[in-house]
N, C-alpha and C positions, 0 to 999 in steps of 0.2 A: 633086668632093671632099666637098660636103655629104651627097651621097648614100651615100657609103662611110662618114663619121662617123655619119650616122642608122643605117645598118646595122650597124654595129659596137656602137653603143650599145644597140640594139634586141637584138642577140645575147647581149651583157653582161646585161641584165636579165633575159633569157629562162632564160638558165644560172644566175641566181641566185636565182630564183624556187624556192619549195620545192615538191618533188614529191610528190603525194598519196599516202601509202600505201594500196597495195590488198591487200597481202599481207605475210606473214612468212614468211620460208624460209631455208634453210640446211642444213648438213652437220653431223653429230655423229660424231665419231670417238674410239676410245680413244686413250689417252695414247700407244700404240705405233703410231698412225696407220692403224688398222684401221676400216672403217665399221662404226658400231651400228645394226643394223637391229632392227624389232620395237620399238622404244622410243616410247612415248606423248608426243607434244609438246601440252601443253594450255594455254588460257587462264588467268591466274590466278585470276579470278573465275568462270568458266563452263566445266564440264568438257565441255560439249556443243560446244564451239569447240575441235576437235582434229586432229591428224594423227598417222600412224603413220610412223617412218622405214622408208624402202625398203633394198634390199640395198645401195645406195650411202651410206645414212647420211642421205639427204636427206628433209627434210620441207618441206611447205609449206601453209600455214593462210591461208585468205582473210580479210581484215579485214572485219568486218562493221560495221554503225554502233552495234551493241548492245556491242562490243568494249570492255573496259574493263582497266585494269591496266597495270602496268609491267613485268611479267614473262611468260615463259613457263615452265611446270613439266614437267619432266623425269620420265617415271615408266618404271620397269622392272618388269614382273610386279607392277604394283599399288603398288610402292614408290616415293615421291618420292625421286629421287638427285640431282637438281640443278635449277637453275634458271637462265633466260637474261635479263638486263636488255635490254628493247627499246626503252627510251627513257631518254634522259639529259638533265636540264634544268638550267638555270643562269639566275639572275636577269639577267645580262647578255648573254644569247644565246638564241637561239630554239632548241627542242628538237632534239636530235641522236636519230635514230632507227637502230637495229640490227636485223639480220636482217630487212630490208624488200626490196620490189622495188627493184632498181638496185644493190643491194649483194650482195658474195659474202663472207657470214660464216661461220665454221666454229668449233664448241665441241668441245675436247677434253676427256674425262672419264675417270675411272677407276671402272669397274663394281665392285661387291662381288664376292667370289669370284674376283679375278683376272681379271674380264672375260668369265667364263662365263656365259652366259644360260641 
């Protein structure tokens, strides 16, 4: 019985521990649910940390040690069209991360010119 209780407690503690953020990823679709490709997704403060959405609207950016900021910015043909909040903080809770490993997040946006790229 002690073994089961100890195992249950250890599992609970492991499940509640925060997962290290290794990368930011997700899908970007138009508001009519079509994947948007060739959009550039960049770090808020460092444009060299970026990714281009593929034909499925998917992007993936590794989280480097120098990664700063609370947003990823979305560019279409060099114009900033949107931003994604990637962290939410609250004084009474630990930070919540979005668009990170372990989560399946999606952004729906309206492109200028009715979605024509």
